TORSEPA-823668 format. One record per residue (C-alpha): residue in three letters; z, x, y. Coordinates in steps of 0.25 Angstrom, whole numbers, plus 5000, padded with zeros to 4 digits. Each point is the difference from the previous one (the first is absolute). Last residue first. Example, Ala and Ser with C-alpha at 12.3 -4.5 7.8 and 13.67 -1.06 7.14 Angstrom:
<zakes>
SER502950554996/ALA500249944986/
</zakes>
This chain:
<zakes>
UNK507748665108/UNK501049904997/UNK500249884990/UNK498650014995/UNK499250115006/UNK498650025007/UNK499650124991/UNK499650145000/UNK499550005015/UNK499350135004/UNK498649924997/UNK500149885009/UNK499650075013/UNK498850064992/UNK499649864995/UNK500249945015/UNK499050125004/UNK499049954990/UNK500149865004/UNK499950035015/UNK498850094999/UNK499349894992/UNK500349895011/UNK499550095010/UNK498750034993/UNK499849864996/UNK500249955015/UNK498549975002/UNK500049914987/UNK498750004992/UNK500350074988/UNK499349944989/UNK500549894991/UNK499650024985/UNK501449974995/UNK500349915011/UNK499449864997/UNK500050004985/UNK501550054999/UNK500549895010/UNK501049954990/UNK500350144995/UNK500350065014/UNK500949885004/UNK500750024987/UNK500150155003/UNK500749975014/UNK500949914993/UNK500550114990/UNK500250095012/UNK500849895008/UNK500949984987/UNK500150154999/UNK500550005015/UNK501049894998/UNK500550064986/UNK500250135008/UNK500849935011/UNK500949934990/UNK500350134993/UNK500350065014/UNK501149895002/UNK500650014986/UNK501349925003/UNK499649874994/UNK500149865004/UNK499949995016/UNK498850115000/UNK499449924988/UNK499649905010/UNK499050095006/UNK499349984987/UNK499649865005/UNK499450065013/UNK499350104992/UNK499449904990/UNK499449935012/UNK499350115007/UNK498849994991/UNK499849865006/UNK499350085012/UNK498849994991/UNK499049925009/UNK500450075012/UNK499550134994/UNK498649954999/UNK499350124992/UNK498950085005/UNK500350124992/UNK500450095012/UNK500949895006/UNK500649964987/UNK500450144997/UNK500650035014/UNK500849874999/UNK500550034986/UNK500450155005/UNK500849935011/UNK500849934990/UNK500250124992/UNK500550085012/UNK500949885005/UNK500850004987/UNK500150154999/UNK500550005015/UNK500949894997/UNK500650064988/UNK500350135006/UNK500649965012/UNK500749884995/UNK500850084989/UNK500350115010/UNK500749905009/UNK501049974989/UNK501049895005/UNK499049874995/UNK499950054985/UNK501450044997/UNK500849895007/UNK499049894997/UNK499950034986/UNK501550014998/UNK500249875007/UNK498949934991/UNK500650064987/UNK501449965005/UNK499549855002/UNK499250004987/UNK501350024993/UNK500050144992/UNK500450004985/UNK498949914995/UNK500150074986/UNK498650044999/UNK499750065014/UNK501450045002/UNK500150104989/UNK499350125006/UNK500250094989/UNK500650154999/UNK500150084987/UNK498650024995/UNK499350104990/UNK500549954987/UNK498949895001/UNK500049894991/UNK501550014996/UNK500350025014/UNK499449865003/UNK500849944989/UNK501350065006/UNK499649955013/UNK499849864995/UNK501450004993/UNK500650055013/UNK499249895007/UNK500849894993/UNK498949904994/UNK499149895006/UNK499350095010/UNK499449925012/UNK498549954998/UNK500349854999/UNK500149965014/UNK499250115007/UNK499050024990/UNK499749854998/UNK500149965014/UNK498950115003/UNK499249954988/UNK500049855007/UNK499750055013/UNK498850084996/UNK499549894991/UNK500149895011/UNK499250105010/UNK499050034989/UNK499849864997/UNK499849975015/UNK498950115001/UNK499349954987/UNK499949865005/UNK499550055013/UNK498950094993/UNK499649874992/UNK499749935013/UNK499250115006/UNK500750115008/UNK499250095009/UNK500450145004/UNK498950074993/UNK500749964987/UNK500250154998/UNK500749995013/UNK501049894995/UNK500250084986/UNK500450125008/UNK500949925009/UNK500749934989/UNK500250144993/UNK500650055012/UNK500949895002/UNK500550024986/UNK500350155002/UNK501250035008/UNK500649865004/UNK500149954985/UNK499850144996/UNK501550015002/UNK500349934987/UNK499650134993/UNK499350014986/UNK500249854996/UNK499549975014/UNK498750054995/UNK499949864993/UNK499649955014/UNK498650064998/UNK499649914988/UNK499449895010/UNK499350105009/UNK499450094988/UNK499549874994/UNK499349955013/UNK499450155001/UNK499549984986/UNK499249875004/UNK499550085012/UNK499250104990/UNK500650145000/UNK499450115008/UNK501450085002/UNK500849985013/UNK500949874995/UNK500450084988/UNK500350125008/UNK501249925007/UNK500750014986/UNK500250155002/UNK500749995012/UNK501149904994/UNK500150104989/UNK500250115010/UNK501249935006/UNK500850034987/UNK500450135006/UNK499750114990/UNK499850125010/UNK500549985014/UNK499550135005/UNK498749974992/UNK499949865005/UNK500150065014/UNK498950104998/UNK499249894994/UNK500049915012/UNK500950015013/UNK499950155002/UNK498549995001/UNK499450124994/UNK499449944987/UNK499649865003/UNK499550065013/UNK499250104994/UNK499449884990/UNK499649925012/UNK499550115008/UNK499050054990/UNK499649864997/UNK499749975015/UNK499350145001/UNK499149974989/UNK499049925009/UNK499349934990/UNK501349944996/UNK500249974984/UNK500949885000/UNK500250034986/UNK500650145003/UNK501049945010/UNK500449914988/UNK500150114991/UNK500850095009/UNK501049884999/UNK500150004986/UNK500050154999/UNK501250005009/UNK500749894992/UNK499850074987/UNK500550135006/UNK501349935004/UNK500149934987/UNK499950144993/UNK501150065009/UNK501049884997/UNK499850014985/UNK500250165001/UNK501349985009/UNK500549894991/UNK499850094987/UNK500750125007/UNK501149915003/UNK500149964986/UNK499649864995/UNK500549984986/UNK499449924988/UNK498650005008/UNK498949905001/UNK500749874998/UNK501250055009/UNK499050045011/UNK499449855000/UNK501449955001/UNK500450105011/UNK498849965008/UNK500449854999/UNK501550015003/UNK499949995015/UNK501049895000/UNK500749964987/UNK499649914988/UNK500950024987/UNK500850124994/UNK498850074995/UNK499249955012/UNK499750155006/UNK500650105010/UNK499650144997/UNK498850025009/UNK500849945011/UNK501050114999/UNK499050115003/UNK499849945014/UNK501450025005/UNK500150144992/UNK498850065005/UNK500750055013/UNK498950015011/UNK498950094995/UNK499350135005/UNK500350074988/UNK498550024996/UNK499550005014/UNK499250134998/UNK499549994986/UNK500149854998/UNK499749945014/UNK498950115003/UNK499349984987/UNK500049855002/UNK499350035013/UNK498950094994/UNK499949884990/UNK499749905010/UNK499050095008/UNK499350034986/UNK500049844997/UNK499249985013/UNK499050114996/UNK499649924988/UNK499349905009/UNK499249904993/UNK500849994988/UNK499549894991/UNK501149904994/UNK499749895013/UNK498649994995/UNK500549944987/UNK500949905008/
</zakes>
């Protein structure tokens, strides 16, 4: 862990901060309506346990009031921390051929499904699920990896949708870091992880509904903010039946061709990048085909929520995180690897032009593009 703190490639962070300068000073107002995400920083457990109340409860401990400007500041800082955390992982791999590191950092900044989309959808709770992934990529001992997996279901207290969005990615990261081999104790840990995940999901869905009238709760939220007037109360009151939710999600998500064109081309691009990296670095890609399992489970969200492009963004980020996990796991074999692939130049040209093609896009989108 001591070697992890050392910065090997400061230019990686320079690339990242140039990206953040672009977001903050050029795309400063390129956000979907912040009102929806803002409300979840106000929800807390003052009236008892409710869904998605953990983040707001922590904010209530730190601030007497959470204004919209405070919300934007907190969300921006978290996004910066996420970028630094990911780039530090790339820096730790310390490729001898710097192109790999430059490309991975540039992809993080330029790809419309990654940081650009998180900036566009600033404050979305998904970022906390992504942040937790990083625990599996840092050079902790395997005992800590087991603890991180067993504690990961608590992330459902932030958002119950992480059951499909991020818990599968945590499992696959853990599985890869175990070199795809599970001994007896690992199997016990995996079974415990599944049981705890289902139990926490049941508690959140069954006991997480608001126990007081919504007008009282709404007045309480307004007293904490003074900036917000509109709330999506269905999440905590159980206002929408599961059948209505599925119906509306199917109608919206499966009748907009643009969603699928943008989402699929981004998803396939990230998938092909993984194939190229594995080929150039001599990694057996077939061994790691399990990385697509989280995307299959995330696809179920298309039937449970109307945010089609948000689900595609999460799928793409998951693949990117899992690529880093593969690289971290094989660090000793690839960091000093020389270029021996005869198609290296063609692959490099493709990757560069792919970044150029992505540059004009300001985001992937959430409900629409």
